[in-house]
N, C-alpha and C positions, 0 to 999 in steps of 0.2 A: 602626223597626217601625211607628210611627204614620204615617210617610209612605206605607207600603204600604197601610194601611187608608184613608188619605186619598185616594189615587189610585183605589182600588176604589169607594169610595162617592161620590166627587166632592165631597168637603167637607173643608175644612181642620180638623184636630183639634188643639186646644190641649192639650199634655201637662200643663199645670198644672191643668186642670179636669176631666180625664176619669178615670173610675173603672170598673174591670172587676169584675163580680160573678159568683160561682159560682151558677148558677141552681138547684142542688139545695138551696141555703140561701135564695135569694131569687127564687123562680119568678115568671114573668110571669103575671098574673092576668087577661089578656084572655080573653074568652069563646071566641074562635077557637082558642085554644091547647088547650082541652078538658082541662086538667090536665096536659098534657105539659110536660117540662122541657128546654129547650135548654141547652147546656153553659154558655154565657157571655152576659151582656148588658153593654153599655157604656153608661154614663150620664154626662151632664154634671152636675157638682156643683150641687145645688139644683133639678134638673129631674127629674120623674118619668119622662117618656117617654124610653125608650132611644134612643140614636143608632145602635146596631147590635145585631143578634142574631147570635151566633157559634156555629156548630157545628164541632166538632173531630174529625177522624179521623186516627189515627196509623198505622193498619195499612192496607195496600193492599187487603186483603180484608175489612175490617170493613164489614158490610152496613149499609144505612140502615134505620132503623125506619120504619114506615108514615107516622108523623107528619112525617118529614123529607123525604119524597118529593114529587114534583110534585103540585100541587093539594091538598096536605094541610095540616095545622095550621100548620106553620112558614110556608109560603108565604102562606096565607090571612091570617095575622096580620100578616106583613110588608106585604102589599099593602093590607090594610084600614087599617092605622095608619101606613103610609108609613115603615116602619122598615127600613133596609137589612139584607138577610139575607146573611151571609158564611159560607162553608164553607172551613175550613183543612184541606187534604188533601194526601197525597203526589201527586206528578206522575202516577204510574202507578195511581192509585186505580181499582179495578175497576168500581165502581158510579157512575162519573162521569155516565153518561147518565141516571141516575135523579134527579140533583140538579135542583131547579127551575131553569128557564132564566132566571128573573128574579134568581136568587141570584148573588153575586159569589164567585169562587174565588181563594183565595190558596194557593200551593203551598209546602210545607215547604222545598223546595229553594231557593226565593227567600228565605225567611226565613233559612235557614242561610247563604246568601250574604251577606245583610245583617248578621247578627250576627257573621259571621266577620271583619268589618272593625272590630269593636269591640276596645278594649284588653283586655277580659276575655274569656276563652274558655269560661267556665263554662257559659253558655247553649248555646254551640255543642256542647259535650261532651254535654250532656243531650239535645239534639235528635238527635244522631248515635246516641246509645245507645238511645233509646226510640221513635224514629220510623223507619218503613220508607221511607227516602228513596232515590231512584235515584242512581246514580253521576253526580257532576257532571262536566261537560265539563272535561277537564284532561289532564295528562301521562299517557300510557299507561305502566303499570307494567312492570317487567322480566318479571314472570310473564305479563302479557297479551301483551307483545311476543314472548316465547318461543312462546306458543300461536299467535299470528298467523303466525309463520314456519313453523309445522308444518301445512302445507296438508292433509296426509293426516288428521291429527287433527281439524282444523277441519271437514272434510267428513264425517267419521264422526259427530261431535256433531250437525251440522246434519241429517244423514240420520236419525239416531235420534230427534231432536226432532220432525221432520216426520212420520215414520211413526207414532210413538207418539201424538202429539197428534191426528192424523187418526183413528186407531182409537178413541181415548177419546171424541172429540167425537161420532163416529157412534153409539157405544153410548149415550152420554148422551141424545142427541136421540131415538134409537129407543125409549128408555125414558121419554120425556116429562120429562126433566130439562132445565132451561134453563141451558146453560153460559155462563159469562162468562170469556173467555179472558184469561190473564195470561202474559206472557213477560218476566221480568226476573231480576236476580240474586237476588231474594227467593223466586221460585217460577215454575215453568214448567208450566202446566196449566190447569185450569178450576175456577172457583168455581161452586157451584150450591146451591140450597136444596131441601130435601125435608122435608115434615112440620114446617115451621118451624125445622128445624135447618140450620145452615150448614156446607158441606163445601168442601174443596179436594182435588182429585185430580191427581197428577202428580209432578213432580220438586221436591225440596227441597234445593237445592245446598249449603246450610250444614250439613246433617246428614251429609255424606259421611264426616266423621271422628268427630263427637260420637256419632252413633248411625247407623251405616252402613246398616242395613236400612230406615231411614226416608227414605233418599235418594229412593226411589220409593214413594209411599204415598198412602193416603186419610187426610186430616186432618179431624177433626171438631171444630168449635168448642166450647169448654168450656161455653158458655151453652145448649147444646141441652138440651131437656127431654123430647122425644118419641121418643127412640131408646134401644135397649138397648145399653149399652157392653160387653156380654159377661158371661160367667160370672165372678162375683167370687171364685170359688175358684181361678181361674187367675192366672197372673202378670198384674198390671195393665198396661194399655196405657201406652206411653211418652207422657209429657206434657211439652210445652214451648211457650212463647210463646202460650198461650191455646188450644192445640189438643191433642187426643188423636190419636196416629198409629197407623194400621193398615198394616203393610208389605204392599204388593201382591204381592210375590213369595213371601210366606209363606202357603201354602194353608190353614194351620190357623187363620189370623186372619180371621174373617168379621164382625167388629163393624161396625156403622154402616149399611152399605148392601150387603147380601149379594148381591143380584141384579147390581148393577153390578160388584162385586168379582169375582164368578164369571165374568161375561162377559169382563171385561178380562183376567183371568188366562189365560183360554183363548187370547185374541188375542196375548198377550205371550210365548207359548212360543217363537216364532221369533226374538224379539228378546232373549231372556233373557241370552245371553252378553254382548251390548253393555250391557244394563242393569246387569250386575254387573261390568263392566270397570272396574278401578281407575283407569286413565289417564283414561277418560271422566269418572268421578266427580270426580276431582281437578281437572279443567279445566272442568267444566260451569258453575260460577259465574263463572269468568273469561271464558268465552265470552260470557255475557250482560252482564257489566260492560264488556267490550270493545265489544260491540254498542251499548251505551248511549252510550259515549264517542264512537264513530265516527258514530253516528246509525243508527237502526233500518233506515230505508229503504236508505241507502247500504250498510250491512253486509249486508243480505239480498240486495242486488243482486250481491254477490260470488259467489253461487251460481246455477248454471243450473237449468232446469226438471228436469234429471236429477239435481239435488242435488250436482253436481260443482262444482269451483272454476272461475269464469269468469276465465281467465288474464289477459285484457287489463284487466278492472276490478280484479282483485287487484293487478296491477302498479302501477296508478295509485294505489290505496289505500295500498300499501306505500310508495310515494314520498312520499305526503302525510302519513301518520300515523306510520310507523315510522322514526324518525331514527337 
């Protein structure tokens, strides 16, 4: 682990001398921080000045606070006092572009690969359980192989994804929402912010069985303070993983962002059968884990502009990846 940090900050770290501190208990008192608290600081025993400032994001859609963005408190403190600034994030972190260019990025996927080589797997288990990591390059599973060999289903999922995201993105932009696109096994859609509340709208592959109606939903981050989450006399919104879920295909649920929900529901009428198709739901997450393993660009090239299978490229991919 320390080797990863050493490579990023360009300085050898002695594991006998370094200590990591939770900054909620030991905040940095530099003027430039203006009272904000970074997650972790690393110090050499006996020296006050930190050798690293570390911010941690476990969710791909966890937004950055203003102090964590470009030219704000964290970056100014790092540059003024020459303290390396490190962000530990998932590979598919949505707000990567807002991280200061001077900061160093370490991906959870790389950490997981490192700890996976250790005799103990306890840390690997914890990372896999609590961090939204992308599928690592590796052997394609039997379920993924079965999907890959079903060209008709591959094409249907791809068409639905393209049509749906295109309509959602247009509606968000027309209503002055700034969408951040996400396409992974964790979610397929757009993150956006409104009235300081964070939203995700689109597909949630992992809810196909646990809570079927939330497979296609508007998700509202639990930390929101400026929106009405609906009539408390009604059945409460489904809650999981830090979000409240509003099913898009349920016309009675208008919590969160009524205008966006109303417009998207109108546009989704023609796609409703596919959005409720059990076969598509069951294979949606597999489609994107397969895409991650093959490579996003290579996988997307399997489809033509008409969203059909490109037979020559499909054949080559089949020979290469499906043993």
